[in-house]
Residue frames as qw, qx, qy, qz and C-alpha x, y, z in Angstrom:
[[0.634, 0.237, 0.459, -0.576, 36.04, 43.30, 20.38],
 [0.698, 0.510, -0.309, -0.395, 36.37, 42.40, 16.67],
 [0.246, 0.431, -0.866, 0.058, 39.03, 39.89, 17.53],
 [0.369, -0.013, 0.805, -0.465, 36.76, 38.17, 20.08],
 [0.707, 0.405, 0.174, -0.553, 33.92, 38.10, 17.55],
 [0.565, 0.534, -0.577, -0.250, 36.18, 36.51, 14.90],
 [0.013, 0.290, -0.929, 0.229, 37.36, 33.88, 17.36],
 [0.546, 0.157, 0.606, -0.557, 33.72, 33.09, 18.27],
 [0.728, 0.494, -0.113, -0.462, 32.70, 32.69, 14.60],
 [0.387, 0.508, -0.767, -0.064, 35.74, 30.53, 13.91],
 [0.236, -0.160, 0.881, -0.377, 34.88, 28.29, 16.87],
 [0.690, 0.303, 0.372, -0.542, 31.32, 27.82, 15.62],
 [0.656, 0.556, -0.392, -0.326, 32.56, 26.88, 12.15],
 [0.173, 0.423, -0.883, 0.110, 35.02, 24.38, 13.55],
 [0.435, 0.019, 0.770, -0.467, 32.35, 22.74, 15.70],
 [0.724, 0.441, 0.112, -0.518, 29.96, 22.60, 12.74],
 [0.534, 0.549, -0.613, -0.195, 32.55, 21.03, 10.50],
 [0.053, -0.298, 0.916, -0.265, 33.41, 18.51, 13.17],
 [0.600, 0.180, 0.578, -0.523, 29.73, 17.52, 13.58],
 [0.727, 0.523, -0.139, -0.423, 29.22, 17.11, 9.85],
 [0.334, 0.545, -0.766, -0.068, 32.36, 15.06, 9.48],
 [0.066, 0.121, -0.957, 0.256, 31.31, 12.51, 12.11],
 [0.583, -0.004, 0.185, -0.791, 27.52, 12.73, 11.99],
 [0.867, 0.156, -0.264, -0.393, 27.17, 9.36, 10.26],
 [0.385, 0.441, -0.794, 0.165, 30.08, 7.43, 11.71],
 [0.880, -0.400, -0.173, -0.187, 29.40, 4.35, 13.74],
 [0.430, -0.785, 0.442, -0.050, 31.89, 3.58, 16.46],
 [0.828, -0.165, 0.505, 0.178, 33.09, 0.26, 15.13],
 [0.483, 0.738, -0.390, -0.266, 35.58, -0.13, 12.35],
 [0.967, -0.039, 0.218, 0.125, 37.65, -2.98, 10.95],
 [0.151, 0.840, -0.501, -0.142, 41.38, -3.03, 10.20],
 [0.906, -0.084, 0.404, 0.092, 43.01, -6.06, 8.58],
 [0.723, 0.064, 0.402, 0.558, 46.33, -6.30, 6.73],
 [0.228, -0.183, 0.197, 0.936, 46.52, -2.61, 6.02],
 [0.167, -0.420, -0.592, -0.667, 42.89, -2.32, 4.91],
 [0.065, 0.191, 0.563, -0.802, 40.65, -0.13, 7.05],
 [0.167, -0.471, -0.714, -0.490, 36.85, -0.33, 6.77],
 [0.122, 0.063, 0.404, -0.904, 34.75, 2.40, 8.35],
 [0.047, -0.457, -0.875, -0.152, 31.07, 1.55, 8.87],
 [0.153, 0.070, 0.109, -0.980, 28.34, 4.15, 8.51],
 [0.136, 0.543, 0.828, -0.039, 24.57, 4.17, 8.70],
 [0.017, -0.151, 0.165, 0.975, 23.10, 6.90, 6.50],
 [0.431, 0.565, 0.560, -0.426, 19.55, 8.06, 5.88],
 [0.530, 0.485, 0.548, 0.429, 18.45, 8.36, 2.27],
 [0.079, 0.969, 0.216, 0.093, 17.80, 12.09, 2.71],
 [0.322, -0.876, 0.305, 0.190, 21.42, 12.61, 3.85],
 [0.899, 0.096, 0.295, 0.307, 23.22, 10.42, 1.33],
 [0.533, 0.726, 0.039, 0.432, 24.52, 13.19, -0.91],
 [0.236, -0.897, 0.268, -0.262, 25.80, 15.18, 2.07],
 [0.827, -0.416, 0.368, 0.085, 27.51, 12.07, 3.39],
 [0.841, 0.321, 0.230, 0.371, 29.18, 11.29, 0.06],
 [0.278, 0.872, -0.075, 0.396, 30.43, 14.86, -0.22],
 [0.361, -0.817, 0.354, -0.275, 32.02, 14.59, 3.21],
 [0.981, -0.088, -0.006, 0.171, 33.87, 11.30, 2.86],
 [0.268, -0.853, 0.392, 0.218, 37.42, 11.99, 3.98],
 [0.762, 0.564, -0.320, -0.007, 40.11, 11.10, 1.46],
 [0.525, 0.323, -0.638, 0.461, 42.84, 10.70, 4.08],
 [0.653, -0.675, -0.021, -0.342, 42.45, 9.74, 7.71],
 [0.302, 0.437, -0.741, 0.410, 44.68, 8.76, 10.59],
 [0.816, -0.448, -0.070, -0.358, 43.76, 6.17, 13.22],
 [0.880, -0.431, 0.138, 0.143, 46.00, 4.81, 15.96],
 [0.333, -0.692, 0.444, 0.461, 49.00, 6.56, 14.46],
 [0.483, 0.092, 0.734, 0.468, 48.49, 5.00, 11.05],
 [0.277, 0.482, -0.125, -0.822, 47.64, 6.99, 7.96],
 [0.488, 0.309, 0.808, 0.117, 45.14, 5.71, 5.38],
 [0.166, 0.263, -0.332, -0.891, 43.99, 6.87, 1.97],
 [0.677, 0.310, 0.341, -0.573, 40.51, 6.44, 0.48],
 [0.212, -0.095, 0.882, 0.409, 39.95, 3.58, -1.96],
 [0.325, -0.256, -0.634, -0.653, 36.18, 3.17, -2.48],
 [0.435, -0.075, 0.552, -0.707, 32.85, 2.71, -0.73],
 [0.208, -0.172, -0.925, -0.267, 30.32, -0.10, -0.76],
 [0.423, -0.083, 0.184, -0.883, 26.61, 0.52, -0.22],
 [0.219, -0.225, -0.942, -0.119, 23.86, -1.85, 0.89],
 [0.439, -0.462, -0.208, -0.741, 20.23, -1.32, 1.81],
 [0.192, -0.205, 0.752, -0.596, 19.17, -1.80, 5.41],
 [0.146, -0.271, -0.944, -0.115, 16.67, -4.59, 6.08],
 [0.019, 0.517, 0.597, -0.613, 14.51, -2.17, 8.07],
 [0.141, 0.222, -0.298, -0.917, 13.70, -0.29, 4.85],
 [0.534, -0.093, -0.609, -0.579, 11.00, -2.84, 4.10],
 [0.241, -0.037, 0.829, -0.503, 8.39, -4.47, 6.27],
 [0.223, -0.307, -0.843, -0.381, 5.36, -6.66, 5.75],
 [0.247, 0.080, 0.426, -0.867, 2.08, -5.12, 6.90],
 [0.081, -0.401, -0.868, -0.283, -1.60, -5.95, 6.78],
 [0.253, 0.053, 0.204, -0.944, -4.77, -3.91, 7.02],
 [0.082, 0.389, 0.917, 0.041, -8.47, -4.77, 7.15],
 [0.298, -0.040, -0.106, -0.948, -11.66, -3.10, 5.95],
 [0.201, 0.267, 0.893, -0.302, -15.07, -4.16, 7.26],
 [0.351, -0.104, -0.420, -0.830, -18.21, -4.18, 5.14],
 [0.223, 0.096, 0.809, -0.536, -21.30, -4.79, 7.24],
 [0.519, 0.414, 0.523, -0.534, -24.83, -6.07, 6.66],
 [0.213, 0.305, -0.673, -0.639, -24.33, -7.40, 3.18],
 [0.800, 0.124, 0.161, -0.564, -27.19, -9.35, 1.63],
 [0.925, 0.310, -0.216, -0.039, -24.91, -12.01, 0.13],
 [0.637, -0.627, 0.427, 0.137, -21.82, -13.99, 1.07],
 [0.855, 0.428, 0.149, 0.253, -20.29, -14.51, -2.36],
 [0.553, -0.531, 0.163, 0.622, -16.61, -13.54, -2.25],
 [0.411, 0.220, 0.482, 0.742, -16.44, -12.64, -5.92],
 [0.044, -0.817, -0.446, -0.364, -19.41, -10.28, -5.59],
 [0.477, -0.823, -0.104, 0.289, -17.81, -8.73, -2.52],
 [0.567, -0.215, 0.310, 0.732, -14.54, -8.23, -4.43],
 [0.279, 0.542, 0.515, 0.603, -16.51, -6.50, -7.18],
 [0.189, -0.904, -0.256, -0.286, -17.69, -3.79, -4.77],
 [0.644, -0.696, 0.069, 0.310, -14.33, -3.46, -3.00],
 [0.205, 0.887, -0.400, -0.106, -11.18, -1.55, -3.86],
 [0.939, 0.208, -0.245, 0.123, -8.62, -4.02, -5.21],
 [0.625, 0.174, -0.371, 0.665, -5.75, -2.30, -3.40],
 [0.438, -0.853, -0.261, 0.108, -5.18, -0.27, -0.26],
 [0.375, 0.705, -0.231, 0.556, -2.89, 2.76, -0.13],
 [0.735, -0.535, -0.294, 0.297, -0.80, 2.36, 3.03],
 [0.311, 0.611, -0.224, 0.693, 0.95, 5.35, 4.61],
 [0.640, -0.737, -0.034, -0.215, 1.82, 5.19, 8.28],
 [0.767, -0.565, 0.214, 0.214, 4.77, 5.17, 10.69],
 [0.111, -0.735, 0.506, 0.437, 7.15, 6.46, 8.04],
 [0.351, -0.040, 0.871, 0.341, 6.31, 3.75, 5.49],
 [0.543, 0.462, -0.029, -0.700, 4.41, 3.92, 2.20],
 [0.078, -0.147, 0.925, 0.341, 3.19, 1.24, -0.16],
 [0.652, 0.041, -0.275, -0.705, 0.30, -0.52, -1.85],
 [0.359, -0.101, 0.890, -0.262, -1.42, -3.52, -0.29],
 [0.468, 0.032, -0.642, -0.606, -3.49, -6.03, -2.25],
 [0.809, -0.239, 0.113, -0.525, -6.43, -8.17, -1.17],
 [0.092, 0.372, -0.921, 0.073, -5.11, -11.38, 0.37],
 [0.159, -0.263, -0.951, 0.042, -8.33, -12.87, 1.69],
 [0.420, -0.344, -0.093, -0.835, -11.95, -12.19, 2.62],
 [0.091, -0.126, -0.912, 0.380, -13.47, -13.49, 5.85],
 [0.419, -0.340, -0.370, -0.757, -17.26, -13.67, 5.98],
 [0.042, 0.082, 0.818, -0.568, -19.35, -13.84, 9.14],
 [0.273, -0.458, -0.703, -0.471, -23.03, -14.78, 9.02],
 [0.141, -0.049, 0.458, -0.876, -25.37, -12.67, 11.15],
 [0.177, -0.469, -0.855, -0.131, -28.69, -14.20, 12.24],
 [0.056, -0.264, 0.029, -0.963, -31.06, -11.27, 12.58],
 [0.255, 0.135, 0.692, -0.662, -33.79, -12.87, 14.66],
 [0.118, 0.453, 0.862, 0.195, -37.49, -13.06, 13.85],
 [0.222, 0.052, 0.020, -0.973, -40.43, -10.84, 13.02],
 [0.378, 0.369, 0.781, -0.334, -44.23, -11.26, 13.11],
 [0.177, 0.093, -0.530, -0.824, -46.41, -11.34, 10.05],
 [0.623, 0.223, 0.436, -0.609, -50.18, -11.69, 9.56],
 [0.008, -0.068, 0.899, 0.432, -51.18, -14.63, 7.43],
 [0.585, 0.166, 0.116, -0.786, -54.66, -14.74, 5.92],
 [0.141, 0.080, 0.975, 0.155, -56.86, -17.68, 5.06],
 [0.490, 0.186, -0.051, -0.850, -59.98, -17.21, 2.93],
 [0.183, 0.113, 0.976, 0.021, -62.60, -19.99, 2.83],
 [0.400, -0.065, -0.351, -0.844, -65.63, -19.75, 0.51],
 [0.233, 0.184, 0.885, -0.357, -68.95, -21.14, 1.68],
 [0.396, -0.075, -0.447, -0.799, -72.47, -21.69, 0.29],
 [0.570, -0.314, -0.703, -0.287, -75.89, -23.15, 1.08],
 [0.152, -0.139, -0.665, 0.718, -76.16, -21.51, 4.45],
 [0.138, -0.639, -0.690, -0.312, -79.78, -20.91, 5.36],
 [0.281, -0.928, -0.229, 0.081, -79.07, -17.96, 7.60],
 [0.460, 0.642, -0.224, 0.571, -76.53, -15.15, 7.81],
 [0.605, -0.768, 0.092, -0.191, -76.13, -15.55, 11.53],
 [0.252, 0.664, -0.665, 0.231, -72.54, -15.77, 12.80],
 [0.700, -0.374, 0.490, -0.360, -73.70, -18.29, 15.31],
 [0.957, 0.187, 0.217, -0.046, -73.34, -20.99, 12.72],
 [0.556, 0.735, -0.331, 0.205, -69.88, -19.84, 11.62],
 [0.866, -0.250, -0.190, 0.390, -66.77, -21.47, 13.08],
 [0.136, -0.986, 0.090, 0.030, -64.79, -18.75, 14.86],
 [0.192, -0.707, 0.661, 0.159, -61.44, -20.54, 14.81],
 [0.962, 0.254, -0.052, -0.082, -60.03, -23.23, 12.61],
 [0.530, -0.614, 0.532, 0.243, -56.81, -25.15, 12.79],
 [0.792, 0.581, -0.186, -0.020, -54.54, -25.85, 9.88],
 [0.689, 0.292, -0.491, 0.446, -51.61, -27.94, 10.92],
 [0.491, -0.305, -0.501, 0.644, -50.05, -26.21, 13.94],
 [0.022, 0.120, 0.030, 0.992, -51.63, -22.86, 13.07],
 [0.034, 0.610, 0.736, -0.292, -54.85, -21.51, 14.57],
 [0.073, 0.276, 0.336, 0.898, -56.72, -19.00, 12.41],
 [0.073, 0.471, 0.601, -0.642, -59.30, -16.60, 13.87],
 [0.239, 0.672, 0.611, 0.342, -62.34, -15.32, 12.02],
 [0.199, -0.313, -0.112, 0.922, -62.12, -11.61, 11.36],
 [0.376, 0.361, -0.086, -0.849, -64.77, -11.00, 8.72],
 [0.461, 0.289, 0.835, 0.081, -67.47, -12.63, 6.59],
 [0.217, 0.225, -0.364, -0.878, -68.55, -11.57, 3.14],
 [0.462, 0.333, 0.766, -0.297, -72.22, -12.47, 2.63],
 [0.257, 0.151, -0.513, -0.805, -74.05, -12.93, -0.64],
 [0.734, 0.164, 0.362, -0.551, -77.56, -14.06, -1.38],
 [0.151, -0.193, 0.908, 0.340, -77.37, -17.42, -3.02],
 [0.114, -0.393, -0.836, -0.364, -81.14, -18.07, -3.34],
 [0.212, 0.074, 0.298, -0.928, -84.10, -15.81, -2.81],
 [0.024, -0.448, -0.878, -0.167, -87.89, -16.43, -2.68],
 [0.225, -0.314, -0.108, -0.916, -90.92, -14.20, -2.90],
 [0.288, -0.379, -0.841, 0.256, -92.96, -14.60, 0.24],
 [0.070, -0.787, -0.518, 0.328, -96.04, -12.49, 0.96],
 [0.330, 0.920, 0.150, 0.151, -94.95, -10.08, -1.74],
 [0.220, -0.886, 0.399, 0.081, -91.45, -9.66, -0.29],
 [0.762, 0.454, -0.442, 0.134, -88.20, -11.05, -1.65],
 [0.651, -0.666, 0.337, -0.137, -86.57, -13.03, 1.13],
 [0.350, 0.544, -0.763, 0.012, -83.07, -14.68, 0.96],
 [0.925, -0.263, 0.044, -0.272, -83.36, -18.30, 1.87],
 [0.920, -0.062, 0.042, 0.386, -79.78, -19.42, 1.15],
 [0.059, -0.961, 0.240, 0.127, -76.49, -17.60, 1.58],
 [0.880, 0.180, -0.021, 0.439, -72.97, -17.91, 0.22],
 [0.048, -0.980, 0.169, -0.089, -69.80, -15.92, 0.68],
 [0.651, 0.397, -0.477, 0.438, -66.21, -15.95, 1.92],
 [0.692, -0.707, -0.108, 0.098, -64.95, -16.47, 5.46],
 [0.388, 0.732, -0.357, 0.432, -61.82, -14.41, 6.22],
 [0.822, -0.536, -0.089, 0.173, -59.50, -15.80, 8.86],
 [0.313, 0.789, -0.402, 0.342, -56.14, -14.52, 10.07],
 [0.849, -0.463, -0.103, 0.234, -53.31, -15.67, 12.28],
 [0.017, -0.921, 0.389, -0.010, -50.00, -14.17, 13.41],
 [0.967, 0.064, -0.060, 0.238, -46.95, -16.16, 12.40],
 [0.386, -0.809, 0.340, 0.285, -43.32, -15.72, 13.36],
 [0.825, 0.536, -0.020, 0.175, -40.77, -15.66, 10.55],
 [0.703, -0.353, 0.141, 0.601, -37.02, -15.70, 10.48],
 [0.191, 0.911, -0.142, -0.336, -35.41, -12.54, 9.19],
 [0.820, 0.519, -0.150, 0.188, -33.00, -13.01, 6.33],
 [0.750, -0.401, 0.050, 0.523, -29.40, -13.53, 7.34],
 [0.292, 0.942, -0.156, 0.047, -26.95, -10.75, 6.61],
 [0.898, 0.032, -0.060, 0.436, -23.19, -10.92, 6.29],
 [0.194, -0.934, 0.237, 0.185, -20.20, -8.97, 7.56],
 [0.869, 0.378, -0.038, 0.318, -17.16, -9.20, 5.29],
 [0.427, -0.797, 0.266, 0.335, -13.65, -8.47, 6.55],
 [0.737, 0.648, -0.088, 0.168, -11.42, -7.67, 3.59],
 [0.696, -0.567, 0.224, 0.379, -7.79, -8.43, 4.41],
 [0.515, 0.827, -0.192, 0.119, -5.03, -6.53, 2.61],
 [0.748, -0.517, 0.254, 0.330, -1.34, -7.39, 2.84],
 [0.662, 0.684, -0.046, 0.302, 1.93, -6.46, 1.22],
 [0.684, -0.240, -0.090, 0.683, 5.41, -5.04, 1.69],
 [0.076, 0.984, 0.137, 0.088, 5.89, -1.31, 2.24],
 [0.672, 0.271, -0.146, 0.674, 9.03, 0.81, 2.03],
 [0.382, -0.621, -0.277, 0.626, 10.43, 3.39, 4.42],
 [0.279, 0.941, 0.187, 0.046, 9.95, 6.97, 3.27],
 [0.094, 0.878, -0.451, 0.131, 13.47, 7.87, 4.39],
 [0.983, -0.045, -0.175, 0.045, 15.34, 4.60, 4.26],
 [0.473, -0.749, 0.444, 0.136, 18.62, 3.63, 5.86],
 [0.815, 0.506, -0.272, 0.080, 21.71, 2.53, 3.94],
 [0.772, -0.527, 0.231, 0.269, 24.81, 0.80, 5.24],
 [0.486, 0.823, -0.279, 0.092, 28.04, 2.21, 3.89],
 [0.839, -0.345, 0.155, 0.392, 31.48, 0.63, 4.11],
 [0.283, 0.930, -0.234, 0.005, 34.15, 3.18, 3.31],
 [0.947, -0.073, 0.064, 0.306, 37.39, 1.40, 2.49],
 [0.038, 0.932, -0.361, -0.014, 40.87, 2.82, 3.01],
 [0.921, 0.108, -0.207, 0.311, 44.33, 1.36, 2.58],
 [0.574, -0.719, 0.038, 0.390, 47.31, 2.12, 4.77],
 [0.409, 0.874, -0.228, 0.128, 49.89, 4.56, 3.47],
 [0.878, -0.284, 0.057, 0.381, 53.32, 2.91, 3.82],
 [0.013, 0.938, -0.248, -0.242, 56.11, 5.52, 3.83],
 [0.829, 0.483, -0.215, 0.184, 58.91, 4.81, 1.34],
 [0.773, -0.468, 0.007, 0.428, 62.31, 4.00, 2.97],
 [0.067, 0.949, -0.238, -0.195, 65.01, 6.72, 2.72],
 [0.917, 0.255, 0.019, 0.306, 67.83, 5.65, 0.38],
 [0.452, -0.737, 0.214, 0.456, 71.42, 6.66, 1.34],
 [0.650, 0.752, -0.024, 0.105, 73.50, 8.23, -1.45],
 [0.817, -0.054, -0.028, 0.574, 77.29, 8.22, -2.02],
 [0.251, 0.764, 0.044, 0.592, 77.33, 11.97, -2.41],
 [0.559, -0.827, -0.035, -0.049, 77.85, 12.38, 1.38],
 [0.815, -0.285, 0.125, 0.488, 81.48, 11.21, 1.31],
 [0.494, 0.425, 0.175, 0.738, 82.68, 13.67, -1.40],
 [0.180, -0.870, -0.144, -0.437, 80.97, 16.50, 0.46],
 [0.722, -0.674, 0.025, 0.154, 82.79, 15.57, 3.65],
 [0.758, -0.008, 0.176, 0.628, 86.10, 15.42, 1.74],
 [0.268, 0.661, 0.202, 0.671, 85.52, 18.77, 0.07],
 [0.414, -0.874, -0.103, -0.233, 84.63, 20.33, 3.39],
 [0.793, -0.483, 0.081, 0.362, 87.85, 19.05, 5.00],
 [0.613, 0.260, 0.211, 0.716, 89.98, 20.41, 2.12],
 [0.004, 0.821, 0.207, 0.533, 88.30, 23.78, 2.50],
 [0.602, -0.797, -0.035, 0.029, 89.10, 23.93, 6.19],
 [0.782, -0.205, 0.163, 0.565, 92.79, 23.15, 5.48],
 [0.412, 0.521, 0.246, 0.706, 93.00, 25.86, 2.83],
 [0.252, -0.893, -0.150, -0.340, 91.49, 28.41, 5.23],
 [0.728, -0.636, 0.058, 0.251, 94.05, 27.51, 7.90],
 [0.705, 0.091, 0.217, 0.669, 96.91, 27.84, 5.39],
 [0.172, 0.735, 0.230, 0.614, 95.73, 31.30, 4.38],
 [0.476, -0.867, -0.077, -0.125, 95.48, 32.44, 7.98],
 [0.782, -0.418, 0.142, 0.440, 99.04, 31.25, 8.75],
 [0.569, 0.361, 0.252, 0.695, 100.38, 32.92, 5.60],
 [0.050, -0.866, -0.183, -0.463, 98.86, 36.26, 6.59],
 [0.634, -0.767, 0.017, 0.100, 100.38, 36.11, 10.05],
 [0.776, -0.137, 0.203, 0.581, 103.90, 35.49, 8.63],
 [0.368, 0.612, 0.249, 0.654, 103.67, 38.46, 6.32],
 [0.306, -0.910, -0.094, -0.262, 102.83, 40.71, 9.23]]
């Protein structure tokens, strides 16, 4: 049972090591004149792990290579241009500088794995016509030398330009009085005639401002392109030495001596 367990653990370790070793490798590679270039795409968060796992010696298509160096470049996808807008509604003015004064100069962007700061690039202003409203307009006309305070003699409507005013009230004062049969009687009147009309006025325009922000943001976990460069290991040719011939000669002499000894022993017997 222990043996099976050890084999299982060993298998897991081997698989894990194999995954780590090739986790970043892209399928294509380049080989020219004994120089091999392996291409990798590595996330910023995995760079140190990748560098620790660069193989110093590899074999491809029966050829052996040794590590020389790596070259690193940043992926274009690490940066992108973005824009955002903020709407400010119902402003009482359309002055861009005043709008800038009440607006944040920059916008903190953080979305889709990118972070950065955007600055105001432009402000678009739309005018809103808010319609009309009604308002009462008054017209006060003083009068004098009226010999009675009867409304019959008062003009109920008067026209001023295109406007028609209606009488709503009269303020009477005694302008001249006389004593008749012991009583004080007004004989002339003065006062103020109050007229009103309803007029239609335009409401003040208001403004909607669209503040446009733009800028370049950076990926939170960027990609880097690595070229790991190897050079082919050329085995050194085996050099033949002259020591082979003396060895062969010595060996032959030894064989002869052994044969002579054997023959001598037989004769003695």
